[in-house]
A tleap script that builds the chain and sets N, CA, C and O, in Angstrom:
source leaprc.protein.ff14SB
mol = sequence {
  NMET THR SER GLU LEU ASP ALA ILE LYS GLU
  MET VAL THR ALA ALA ALA ALA ALA ALA ALA
  GLU LYS GLN ALA THR ASP VAL ILE ILE LEU
  ASP VAL ALA GLU VAL LEU ASN ILE THR ASP
  TYR PHE LEU ILE CYS SER GLY LYS ASN ASP
  ARG GLN ALA LYS ALA ILE ALA ASP GLU ILE
  ARG ARG THR ILE HIE GLU LEU GLY GLY THR
  PRO LEU ARG SER ALA GLY GLU ASP LEU GLY
  ASP TRP ILE LEU VAL ASP TYR GLY ASP PHE
  VAL VAL HIE VAL PHE THR GLN GLU LYS ARG
  GLU TYR TYR GLN LEU GLU ARG LEU TRP SER
  ASP ALA PRO LYS LEU GLU VAL VAL GLU ARG
  ALA CGLU
}
set mol.1.N position { -68.661 -121.794 123.343 }
set mol.1.CA position { -69.982 -121.311 122.946 }
set mol.1.C position { -70.285 -120.058 123.681 }
set mol.1.O position { -71.034 -119.267 123.108 }
set mol.2.N position { -69.809 -119.731 124.902 }
set mol.2.CA position { -70.073 -118.498 125.501 }
set mol.2.C position { -69.479 -117.229 124.577 }
set mol.2.O position { -70.084 -116.169 124.413 }
set mol.3.N position { -68.385 -117.504 124.103 }
set mol.3.CA position { -67.838 -116.427 123.204 }
set mol.3.C position { -68.629 -116.108 122.008 }
set mol.3.O position { -68.687 -114.940 121.623 }
set mol.4.N position { -69.275 -117.101 121.355 }
set mol.4.CA position { -70.303 -116.817 120.295 }
set mol.4.C position { -71.490 -116.022 120.792 }
set mol.4.O position { -71.925 -115.052 120.170 }
set mol.5.N position { -72.041 -116.493 122.015 }
set mol.5.CA position { -72.959 -115.731 122.561 }
set mol.5.C position { -72.688 -114.301 122.948 }
set mol.5.O position { -73.521 -113.406 122.806 }
set mol.6.N position { -71.406 -114.122 123.474 }
set mol.6.CA position { -70.927 -112.695 123.711 }
set mol.6.C position { -70.815 -111.915 122.497 }
set mol.6.O position { -71.024 -110.704 122.554 }
set mol.7.N position { -70.493 -112.507 121.345 }
set mol.7.CA position { -70.310 -111.802 120.150 }
set mol.7.C position { -71.745 -111.397 119.502 }
set mol.7.O position { -71.889 -110.359 118.857 }
set mol.8.N position { -72.718 -112.261 119.726 }
set mol.8.CA position { -74.156 -111.915 119.318 }
set mol.8.C position { -74.634 -110.765 120.069 }
set mol.8.O position { -75.059 -109.775 119.474 }
set mol.9.N position { -74.585 -110.842 121.552 }
set mol.9.CA position { -74.852 -109.813 122.155 }
set mol.9.C position { -74.199 -108.564 122.100 }
set mol.9.O position { -74.835 -107.565 122.437 }
set mol.10.N position { -72.855 -108.453 121.672 }
set mol.10.CA position { -72.213 -107.256 121.282 }
set mol.10.C position { -72.784 -106.571 120.138 }
set mol.10.O position { -72.935 -105.350 120.103 }
set mol.11.N position { -73.141 -107.467 119.082 }
set mol.11.CA position { -73.564 -106.963 117.908 }
set mol.11.C position { -75.080 -106.258 118.084 }
set mol.11.O position { -75.388 -105.171 117.594 }
set mol.12.N position { -75.874 -107.034 118.816 }
set mol.12.CA position { -77.258 -106.381 119.074 }
set mol.12.C position { -77.050 -105.226 119.816 }
set mol.12.O position { -77.757 -104.256 119.541 }
set mol.13.N position { -76.101 -105.116 120.831 }
set mol.13.CA position { -76.050 -103.928 121.711 }
set mol.13.C position { -75.375 -102.799 120.710 }
set mol.13.O position { -75.749 -101.632 120.822 }
set mol.14.N position { -74.439 -103.136 119.793 }
set mol.14.CA position { -73.923 -102.159 118.810 }
set mol.14.C position { -75.062 -101.684 117.844 }
set mol.14.O position { -75.034 -100.553 117.358 }
set mol.15.N position { -75.996 -102.520 117.598 }
set mol.15.CA position { -77.178 -102.051 116.812 }
set mol.15.C position { -78.223 -101.062 117.516 }
set mol.15.O position { -78.815 -100.143 116.949 }
set mol.16.N position { -78.326 -101.404 118.766 }
set mol.16.CA position { -79.125 -100.578 119.797 }
set mol.16.C position { -78.409 -99.289 119.657 }
set mol.16.O position { -79.020 -98.279 119.307 }
set mol.17.N position { -77.125 -99.279 119.920 }
set mol.17.CA position { -76.436 -97.903 120.121 }
set mol.17.C position { -76.551 -97.098 118.825 }
set mol.17.O position { -76.622 -95.870 118.871 }
set mol.18.N position { -76.571 -97.830 117.572 }
set mol.18.CA position { -76.661 -97.025 116.350 }
set mol.18.C position { -78.017 -96.521 116.144 }
set mol.18.O position { -78.191 -95.469 115.528 }
set mol.19.N position { -78.951 -97.171 116.599 }
set mol.19.CA position { -80.286 -96.596 116.640 }
set mol.19.C position { -80.430 -95.435 117.576 }
set mol.19.O position { -81.133 -94.476 117.257 }
set mol.20.N position { -79.832 -95.478 118.645 }
set mol.20.CA position { -80.015 -94.254 119.558 }
set mol.20.C position { -79.275 -93.094 118.810 }
set mol.20.O position { -79.765 -91.965 118.797 }
set mol.21.N position { -78.015 -93.398 118.149 }
set mol.21.CA position { -77.288 -92.428 117.482 }
set mol.21.C position { -78.125 -91.601 116.485 }
set mol.21.O position { -77.878 -90.415 116.267 }
set mol.22.N position { -79.197 -92.327 115.847 }
set mol.22.CA position { -80.096 -91.604 114.951 }
set mol.22.C position { -81.416 -91.288 115.523 }
set mol.22.O position { -82.420 -91.178 114.818 }
set mol.23.N position { -81.414 -91.132 116.892 }
set mol.23.CA position { -82.437 -90.528 117.846 }
set mol.23.C position { -83.691 -91.382 117.698 }
set mol.23.O position { -84.805 -90.884 117.538 }
set mol.24.N position { -83.450 -92.717 117.761 }
set mol.24.CA position { -84.525 -93.679 117.872 }
set mol.24.C position { -84.960 -93.549 119.372 }
set mol.24.O position { -84.226 -93.221 120.304 }
set mol.25.N position { -86.143 -93.831 119.427 }
set mol.25.CA position { -86.868 -93.823 120.809 }
set mol.25.C position { -87.323 -95.221 121.306 }
set mol.25.O position { -87.493 -96.175 120.547 }
set mol.26.N position { -87.506 -95.255 122.657 }
set mol.26.CA position { -87.977 -96.519 123.270 }
set mol.26.C position { -87.141 -97.770 122.564 }
set mol.26.O position { -87.702 -98.703 121.989 }
set mol.27.N position { -85.810 -97.638 122.695 }
set mol.27.CA position { -85.019 -98.790 122.161 }
set mol.27.C position { -84.928 -99.814 123.365 }
set mol.27.O position { -84.595 -99.573 124.525 }
set mol.28.N position { -85.329 -101.080 122.769 }
set mol.28.CA position { -85.300 -102.323 123.705 }
set mol.28.C position { -84.655 -103.415 122.992 }
set mol.28.O position { -84.673 -103.479 121.763 }
set mol.29.N position { -84.061 -104.313 123.769 }
set mol.29.CA position { -83.529 -105.562 123.246 }
set mol.29.C position { -84.179 -106.706 124.100 }
set mol.29.O position { -83.948 -106.730 125.308 }
set mol.30.N position { -84.983 -107.654 123.523 }
set mol.30.CA position { -85.643 -108.605 124.158 }
set mol.30.C position { -84.752 -109.904 123.890 }
set mol.30.O position { -84.341 -110.130 122.752 }
set mol.31.N position { -84.489 -110.670 124.857 }
set mol.31.CA position { -83.835 -111.954 124.769 }
set mol.31.C position { -84.894 -112.924 124.514 }
set mol.31.O position { -85.617 -113.294 125.440 }
set mol.32.N position { -85.036 -113.359 123.338 }
set mol.32.CA position { -86.265 -114.245 122.955 }
set mol.32.C position { -85.710 -115.755 122.663 }
set mol.32.O position { -86.367 -116.637 122.110 }
set mol.33.N position { -84.566 -115.861 123.074 }
set mol.33.CA position { -83.895 -117.326 122.927 }
set mol.33.C position { -84.811 -118.386 123.409 }
set mol.33.O position { -85.142 -119.326 122.687 }
set mol.34.N position { -85.256 -118.223 124.736 }
set mol.34.CA position { -86.116 -119.235 125.457 }
set mol.34.C position { -87.529 -119.240 124.878 }
set mol.34.O position { -88.188 -120.277 124.949 }
set mol.35.N position { -87.964 -118.293 124.387 }
set mol.35.CA position { -89.386 -118.518 123.840 }
set mol.35.C position { -89.547 -118.677 122.265 }
set mol.35.O position { -90.626 -119.021 121.784 }
set mol.36.N position { -88.451 -118.418 121.500 }
set mol.36.CA position { -88.426 -118.620 120.115 }
set mol.36.C position { -87.241 -119.376 119.609 }
set mol.36.O position { -86.147 -119.091 120.096 }
set mol.37.N position { -87.322 -120.324 118.673 }
set mol.37.CA position { -86.245 -121.077 118.238 }
set mol.37.C position { -85.736 -120.611 116.967 }
set mol.37.O position { -85.001 -121.332 116.291 }
set mol.38.N position { -86.105 -119.361 116.570 }
set mol.38.CA position { -85.630 -118.922 115.279 }
set mol.38.C position { -84.480 -117.805 115.361 }
set mol.38.O position { -83.809 -117.494 114.377 }
set mol.39.N position { -84.324 -117.247 116.600 }
set mol.39.CA position { -83.370 -116.145 116.791 }
set mol.39.C position { -83.279 -116.015 118.214 }
set mol.39.O position { -84.137 -116.532 118.929 }
set mol.40.N position { -82.183 -115.280 118.757 }
set mol.40.CA position { -81.894 -114.898 120.136 }
set mol.40.C position { -82.458 -113.698 120.636 }
set mol.40.O position { -82.838 -113.616 121.804 }
set mol.41.N position { -82.538 -112.770 119.834 }
set mol.41.CA position { -82.791 -111.305 120.387 }
set mol.41.C position { -83.684 -110.706 119.334 }
set mol.41.O position { -83.671 -111.128 118.177 }
set mol.42.N position { -84.544 -109.618 119.778 }
set mol.42.CA position { -85.257 -108.819 119.055 }
set mol.42.C position { -84.782 -107.568 119.531 }
set mol.42.O position { -84.704 -107.391 120.747 }
set mol.43.N position { -84.425 -106.595 118.656 }
set mol.43.CA position { -84.085 -105.205 118.885 }
set mol.43.C position { -85.302 -104.453 118.325 }
set mol.43.O position { -85.589 -104.562 117.133 }
set mol.44.N position { -86.039 -103.674 119.184 }
set mol.44.CA position { -87.389 -102.875 118.821 }
set mol.44.C position { -87.036 -101.404 119.048 }
set mol.44.O position { -86.650 -101.066 120.167 }
set mol.45.N position { -87.131 -100.597 118.160 }
set mol.45.CA position { -87.110 -99.203 118.409 }
set mol.45.C position { -88.000 -98.391 117.393 }
set mol.45.O position { -88.473 -98.928 116.391 }
set mol.46.N position { -88.179 -97.218 117.671 }
set mol.46.CA position { -89.213 -96.243 117.021 }
set mol.46.C position { -88.492 -95.084 116.461 }
set mol.46.O position { -87.544 -94.547 117.035 }
set mol.47.N position { -89.001 -94.691 115.244 }
set mol.47.CA position { -88.658 -93.356 114.649 }
set mol.47.C position { -89.848 -92.520 114.667 }
set mol.47.O position { -90.951 -93.066 114.703 }
set mol.48.N position { -89.730 -91.076 114.644 }
set mol.48.CA position { -90.897 -90.273 114.345 }
set mol.48.C position { -91.719 -90.435 113.260 }
set mol.48.O position { -92.927 -90.223 113.364 }
set mol.49.N position { -91.139 -90.834 112.081 }
set mol.49.CA position { -91.901 -90.982 110.813 }
set mol.49.C position { -91.100 -91.961 110.047 }
set mol.49.O position { -90.067 -92.415 110.540 }
set mol.50.N position { -91.509 -92.315 108.874 }
set mol.50.CA position { -90.928 -93.367 108.033 }
set mol.50.C position { -89.463 -92.830 107.407 }
set mol.50.O position { -88.666 -93.682 107.013 }
set mol.51.N position { -89.166 -91.602 107.332 }
set mol.51.CA position { -87.956 -91.221 106.942 }
set mol.51.C position { -87.001 -91.349 107.983 }
set mol.51.O position { -85.848 -91.651 107.674 }
set mol.52.N position { -87.306 -91.164 109.170 }
set mol.52.CA position { -86.330 -91.361 110.359 }
set mol.52.C position { -86.194 -92.908 110.578 }
set mol.52.O position { -85.106 -93.390 110.895 }
set mol.53.N position { -87.176 -93.582 110.427 }
set mol.53.CA position { -87.106 -94.946 110.558 }
set mol.53.C position { -86.086 -95.687 109.551 }
set mol.53.O position { -85.313 -96.573 109.916 }
set mol.54.N position { -86.188 -95.225 108.304 }
set mol.54.CA position { -85.278 -95.681 107.332 }
set mol.54.C position { -83.818 -95.241 107.636 }
set mol.54.O position { -82.901 -96.036 107.431 }
set mol.55.N position { -83.591 -94.043 108.101 }
set mol.55.CA position { -82.252 -93.624 108.514 }
set mol.55.C position { -81.914 -94.528 109.706 }
set mol.55.O position { -80.789 -95.029 109.680 }
set mol.56.N position { -82.639 -94.791 110.658 }
set mol.56.CA position { -82.255 -95.552 111.736 }
set mol.56.C position { -81.839 -96.930 111.220 }
set mol.56.O position { -80.727 -97.395 111.469 }
set mol.57.N position { -82.754 -97.564 110.501 }
set mol.57.CA position { -82.104 -98.976 109.896 }
set mol.57.C position { -81.046 -98.885 109.109 }
set mol.57.O position { -80.194 -99.768 109.211 }
set mol.58.N position { -80.881 -97.932 108.263 }
set mol.58.CA position { -79.516 -97.615 107.464 }
set mol.58.C position { -78.249 -97.596 108.379 }
set mol.58.O position { -77.175 -98.132 108.108 }
set mol.59.N position { -78.566 -96.861 109.551 }
set mol.59.CA position { -77.307 -96.737 110.446 }
set mol.59.C position { -77.215 -98.157 111.179 }
set mol.59.O position { -76.095 -98.587 111.453 }
set mol.60.N position { -78.164 -98.774 111.451 }
set mol.60.CA position { -77.976 -99.986 112.193 }
set mol.60.C position { -77.202 -101.045 111.055 }
set mol.60.O position { -76.206 -101.692 111.379 }
set mol.61.N position { -77.760 -101.110 109.806 }
set mol.61.CA position { -76.978 -102.086 108.676 }
set mol.61.C position { -75.383 -101.511 108.641 }
set mol.61.O position { -74.443 -102.302 108.562 }
set mol.62.N position { -75.207 -100.209 108.701 }
set mol.62.CA position { -73.894 -99.765 108.464 }
set mol.62.C position { -73.033 -100.124 109.630 }
set mol.62.O position { -71.867 -100.469 109.438 }
set mol.63.N position { -73.531 -100.064 110.792 }
set mol.63.CA position { -72.673 -100.380 112.066 }
set mol.63.C position { -72.468 -101.877 111.982 }
set mol.63.O position { -71.336 -102.314 112.195 }
set mol.64.N position { -73.475 -102.717 111.687 }
set mol.64.CA position { -73.332 -104.192 111.811 }
set mol.64.C position { -72.365 -104.655 110.658 }
set mol.64.O position { -71.597 -105.611 110.771 }
set mol.65.N position { -72.487 -103.891 109.565 }
set mol.65.CA position { -71.548 -104.291 108.437 }
set mol.65.C position { -70.051 -104.033 108.793 }
set mol.65.O position { -69.166 -104.780 108.377 }
set mol.66.N position { -69.808 -102.965 109.564 }
set mol.66.CA position { -68.417 -102.696 110.085 }
set mol.66.C position { -67.967 -103.768 111.079 }
set mol.66.O position { -66.758 -103.922 111.250 }
set mol.67.N position { -68.837 -104.512 111.740 }
set mol.67.CA position { -68.586 -105.503 112.712 }
set mol.67.C position { -68.527 -106.800 111.933 }
set mol.67.O position { -68.289 -107.820 112.579 }
set mol.68.N position { -68.726 -106.896 110.541 }
set mol.68.CA position { -68.691 -108.090 109.979 }
set mol.68.C position { -70.117 -108.830 109.699 }
set mol.68.O position { -70.173 -109.972 109.244 }
set mol.69.N position { -71.169 -108.111 109.998 }
set mol.69.CA position { -72.384 -108.765 109.857 }
set mol.69.C position { -73.120 -108.418 108.760 }
set mol.69.O position { -73.210 -107.232 108.444 }
set mol.70.N position { -73.764 -109.446 108.013 }
set mol.70.CA position { -74.618 -109.179 106.925 }
set mol.70.C position { -76.062 -109.650 107.211 }
set mol.70.O position { -76.259 -110.682 107.853 }
set mol.71.N position { -77.066 -108.894 106.734 }
set mol.71.CA position { -78.471 -109.291 106.977 }
set mol.71.C position { -78.603 -110.557 106.150 }
set mol.71.O position { -77.910 -110.709 105.144 }
set mol.72.N position { -79.438 -111.425 106.533 }
set mol.72.CA position { -80.069 -112.634 105.931 }
set mol.72.C position { -81.233 -112.096 104.929 }
set mol.72.O position { -81.350 -112.586 103.805 }
set mol.73.N position { -81.960 -111.215 105.329 }
set mol.73.CA position { -83.055 -110.625 104.645 }
set mol.73.C position { -83.557 -109.354 105.328 }
set mol.73.O position { -83.317 -109.099 106.509 }
set mol.74.N position { -84.307 -108.530 104.467 }
set mol.74.CA position { -84.863 -107.342 105.136 }
set mol.74.C position { -86.185 -107.232 104.487 }
set mol.74.O position { -86.473 -107.916 103.505 }
set mol.75.N position { -87.053 -106.316 105.064 }
set mol.75.CA position { -88.281 -105.987 104.415 }
set mol.75.C position { -88.869 -104.719 105.054 }
set mol.75.O position { -88.611 -104.365 106.204 }
set mol.76.N position { -89.677 -104.071 104.214 }
set mol.76.CA position { -90.392 -102.881 104.715 }
set mol.76.C position { -89.934 -101.632 104.331 }
set mol.76.O position { -90.606 -100.621 104.531 }
set mol.77.N position { -88.660 -101.610 103.704 }
set mol.77.CA position { -87.996 -100.271 103.217 }
set mol.77.C position { -88.939 -99.516 102.488 }
set mol.77.O position { -89.096 -98.333 102.792 }
set mol.78.N position { -89.563 -100.001 101.612 }
set mol.78.CA position { -90.473 -99.217 100.604 }
set mol.78.C position { -91.561 -98.339 101.494 }
set mol.78.O position { -91.804 -97.203 101.087 }
set mol.79.N position { -92.105 -98.724 102.470 }
set mol.79.CA position { -93.154 -98.067 103.049 }
set mol.79.C position { -92.447 -97.265 104.309 }
set mol.79.O position { -92.680 -96.065 104.449 }
set mol.80.N position { -91.575 -97.967 105.220 }
set mol.80.CA position { -90.712 -97.312 106.144 }
set mol.80.C position { -91.439 -97.433 107.359 }
set mol.80.O position { -90.796 -97.169 108.374 }
set mol.81.N position { -92.696 -97.789 107.506 }
set mol.81.CA position { -93.385 -97.672 108.853 }
set mol.81.C position { -93.067 -98.870 109.853 }
set mol.81.O position { -93.314 -98.838 111.059 }
set mol.82.N position { -92.429 -100.027 109.107 }
set mol.82.CA position { -92.061 -101.225 109.874 }
set mol.82.C position { -90.948 -101.851 108.983 }
set mol.82.O position { -91.159 -102.567 108.005 }
set mol.83.N position { -89.713 -101.469 109.472 }
set mol.83.CA position { -88.516 -101.947 108.669 }
set mol.83.C position { -87.976 -103.199 109.539 }
set mol.83.O position { -87.740 -103.009 110.732 }
set mol.84.N position { -87.791 -104.378 109.011 }
set mol.84.CA position { -87.487 -105.518 109.544 }
set mol.84.C position { -86.152 -106.022 109.054 }
set mol.84.O position { -86.131 -106.402 107.883 }
set mol.85.N position { -85.046 -106.089 109.744 }
set mol.85.CA position { -83.736 -106.542 109.247 }
set mol.85.C position { -83.302 -107.762 109.994 }
set mol.85.O position { -82.974 -107.660 111.176 }
set mol.86.N position { -83.284 -108.840 109.409 }
set mol.86.CA position { -82.903 -110.094 110.104 }
set mol.86.C position { -81.531 -110.508 109.855 }
set mol.86.O position { -81.100 -110.639 108.710 }
set mol.87.N position { -80.839 -110.715 110.892 }
set mol.87.CA position { -79.408 -110.948 111.166 }
set mol.87.C position { -79.177 -112.468 111.401 }
set mol.87.O position { -78.035 -112.925 111.344 }
set mol.88.N position { -80.172 -113.193 111.646 }
set mol.88.CA position { -80.256 -114.710 111.925 }
set mol.88.C position { -80.295 -114.701 113.516 }
set mol.88.O position { -81.279 -115.124 114.123 }
set mol.89.N position { -79.071 -114.150 114.213 }
set mol.89.CA position { -79.023 -114.485 115.625 }
set mol.89.C position { -79.927 -113.410 116.333 }
set mol.89.O position { -80.349 -113.602 117.474 }
set mol.90.N position { -80.217 -112.245 115.598 }
set mol.90.CA position { -81.077 -111.162 116.113 }
set mol.90.C position { -81.867 -110.462 114.981 }
set mol.90.O position { -81.415 -110.366 113.840 }
set mol.91.N position { -82.993 -110.011 115.336 }
set mol.91.CA position { -83.862 -109.443 114.353 }
set mol.91.C position { -84.199 -108.022 114.964 }
set mol.91.O position { -84.593 -107.778 116.105 }
set mol.92.N position { -83.930 -107.087 113.854 }
set mol.92.CA position { -84.167 -105.752 114.078 }
set mol.92.C position { -85.544 -105.218 113.467 }
set mol.92.O position { -85.824 -105.283 112.270 }
set mol.93.N position { -86.371 -104.676 114.475 }
set mol.93.CA position { -87.731 -104.167 114.128 }
set mol.93.C position { -87.709 -102.465 114.421 }
set mol.93.O position { -87.738 -101.980 115.552 }
set mol.94.N position { -87.656 -101.725 113.222 }
set mol.94.CA position { -87.828 -100.317 113.495 }
set mol.94.C position { -89.044 -99.965 112.858 }
set mol.94.O position { -89.365 -100.229 111.699 }
set mol.95.N position { -89.799 -99.246 113.848 }
set mol.95.CA position { -91.238 -99.001 113.498 }
set mol.95.C position { -91.414 -97.381 113.727 }
set mol.95.O position { -90.675 -96.745 114.477 }
set mol.96.N position { -92.439 -96.832 113.015 }
set mol.96.CA position { -92.927 -95.558 113.236 }
set mol.96.C position { -93.567 -95.754 114.656 }
set mol.96.O position { -93.662 -96.881 115.142 }
set mol.97.N position { -93.987 -94.675 115.283 }
set mol.97.CA position { -94.453 -94.793 116.707 }
set mol.97.C position { -95.907 -95.371 116.565 }
set mol.97.O position { -96.382 -96.116 117.421 }
set mol.98.N position { -96.587 -94.985 115.434 }
set mol.98.CA position { -97.956 -95.496 115.157 }
set mol.98.C position { -97.993 -96.835 114.974 }
set mol.98.O position { -98.844 -97.468 115.599 }
set mol.99.N position { -97.153 -97.475 114.155 }
set mol.99.CA position { -97.229 -99.020 113.881 }
set mol.99.C position { -96.728 -99.663 115.068 }
set mol.99.O position { -97.197 -100.754 115.392 }
set mol.100.N position { -95.785 -99.085 115.784 }
set mol.100.CA position { -95.442 -99.865 116.997 }
set mol.100.C position { -96.482 -99.983 118.030 }
set mol.100.O position { -96.584 -101.022 118.683 }
set mol.101.N position { -97.285 -98.943 118.221 }
set mol.101.CA position { -98.308 -98.846 119.147 }
set mol.101.C position { -99.306 -100.103 118.667 }
set mol.101.O position { -99.774 -100.943 119.435 }
set mol.102.N position { -99.506 -100.044 117.340 }
set mol.102.CA position { -100.494 -100.981 116.627 }
set mol.102.C position { -100.190 -102.533 116.881 }
set mol.102.O position { -101.033 -103.362 117.225 }
set mol.103.N position { -98.849 -102.772 116.653 }
set mol.103.CA position { -98.486 -104.212 116.720 }
set mol.103.C position { -97.960 -104.702 118.030 }
set mol.103.O position { -97.974 -105.911 118.258 }
set mol.104.N position { -97.479 -103.822 118.938 }
set mol.104.CA position { -97.117 -104.117 120.265 }
set mol.104.C position { -96.428 -105.395 120.443 }
set mol.104.O position { -96.865 -106.290 121.165 }
set mol.105.N position { -95.355 -105.462 119.778 }
set mol.105.CA position { -94.394 -106.645 119.942 }
set mol.105.C position { -94.077 -106.819 121.385 }
set mol.105.O position { -94.321 -107.879 121.961 }
set mol.106.N position { -93.559 -105.835 121.955 }
set mol.106.CA position { -93.146 -105.970 123.469 }
set mol.106.C position { -94.185 -106.814 124.365 }
set mol.106.O position { -93.831 -107.689 125.155 }
set mol.107.N position { -95.487 -106.435 124.135 }
set mol.107.CA position { -96.576 -106.985 124.734 }
set mol.107.C position { -96.752 -108.600 124.246 }
set mol.107.O position { -97.077 -109.485 125.037 }
set mol.108.N position { -96.532 -108.787 123.071 }
set mol.108.CA position { -96.534 -110.132 122.483 }
set mol.108.C position { -95.490 -111.005 122.984 }
set mol.108.O position { -95.681 -112.219 123.053 }
set mol.109.N position { -94.356 -110.445 123.350 }
set mol.109.CA position { -93.138 -111.343 123.857 }
set mol.109.C position { -92.871 -110.627 125.126 }
set mol.109.O position { -91.738 -110.210 125.367 }
set mol.110.N position { -93.850 -110.465 125.944 }
set mol.110.CA position { -93.721 -109.846 127.394 }
set mol.110.C position { -93.058 -110.786 128.382 }
set mol.110.O position { -92.627 -110.304 129.430 }
set mol.111.N position { -92.936 -112.114 128.138 }
set mol.111.CA position { -92.384 -113.044 128.842 }
set mol.111.C position { -90.764 -113.109 128.585 }
set mol.111.O position { -90.038 -113.778 129.320 }
set mol.112.N position { -90.314 -112.426 127.583 }
set mol.112.CA position { -88.757 -112.397 127.248 }
set mol.112.C position { -88.190 -111.330 128.157 }
set mol.112.O position { -88.717 -110.242 128.389 }
set mol.113.N position { -86.986 -111.808 128.667 }
set mol.113.CA position { -86.290 -110.757 129.559 }
set mol.113.C position { -85.622 -109.688 128.634 }
set mol.113.O position { -85.270 -109.907 127.475 }
set mol.114.N position { -85.494 -108.490 129.307 }
set mol.114.CA position { -84.934 -107.459 128.346 }
set mol.114.C position { -83.449 -107.210 128.744 }
set mol.114.O position { -83.040 -107.492 129.870 }
set mol.115.N position { -82.747 -106.730 127.885 }
set mol.115.CA position { -81.378 -106.509 128.013 }
set mol.115.C position { -81.340 -104.994 128.250 }
set mol.115.O position { -82.109 -104.246 127.645 }
set mol.116.N position { -80.399 -104.529 129.175 }
set mol.116.CA position { -80.174 -103.317 129.422 }
set mol.116.C position { -79.732 -102.446 128.224 }
set mol.116.O position { -78.643 -102.739 127.732 }
set mol.117.N position { -80.403 -101.444 127.698 }
set mol.117.CA position { -79.932 -100.673 126.700 }
set mol.117.C position { -79.501 -99.160 127.332 }
set mol.117.O position { -80.241 -98.503 128.064 }
set mol.118.N position { -78.320 -98.801 126.949 }
set mol.118.CA position { -77.960 -97.409 127.420 }
set mol.118.C position { -78.314 -96.312 126.373 }
set mol.118.O position { -77.673 -96.194 125.328 }
set mol.119.N position { -79.308 -95.562 126.686 }
set mol.119.CA position { -79.734 -94.436 125.744 }
set mol.119.C position { -78.699 -93.381 125.654 }
set mol.119.O position { -77.863 -93.149 126.528 }
set mol.120.N position { -78.833 -92.717 124.443 }
set mol.120.CA position { -77.810 -91.718 124.061 }
set mol.120.C position { -78.027 -90.497 124.900 }
set mol.120.O position { -79.167 -90.056 125.041 }
set mol.121.N position { -76.986 -89.925 125.467 }
set mol.121.CA position { -77.256 -88.789 126.295 }
set mol.121.C position { -77.623 -87.503 125.399 }
set mol.121.O position { -77.075 -87.231 124.331 }
set mol.122.N position { -78.621 -86.778 126.003 }
set mol.122.CA position { -78.975 -85.554 125.191 }
set mol.122.C position { -78.024 -84.342 125.518 }
set mol.122.O position { -78.176 -83.265 124.941 }
savepdb mol mol.pdb
quit
């Protein structure tokens, strides 16, 4: 079982790195396994605008596809201000800064531990 959890953690960290490659800001991974029974991790990040948010989501999809992952569902691509990509074991939330401040998912799930994310060097 540990190897399955390691694989999930590896994928969500790869998704976070992909987001950082597209200059996403405030990239965080929340371990929600203990507080939610529908997924293990939330990856939350922001883009400056809807166009960048779409580019971030596309890069995450490409990266996870290369690792053998396929999204179960996704939503929000049409507007681009909150794009959700559900991989089952983890869910990606790509926001514009304005929508992220409005919905404040980090505050909603503040009891969940955060995984360390290494930001891209400038």
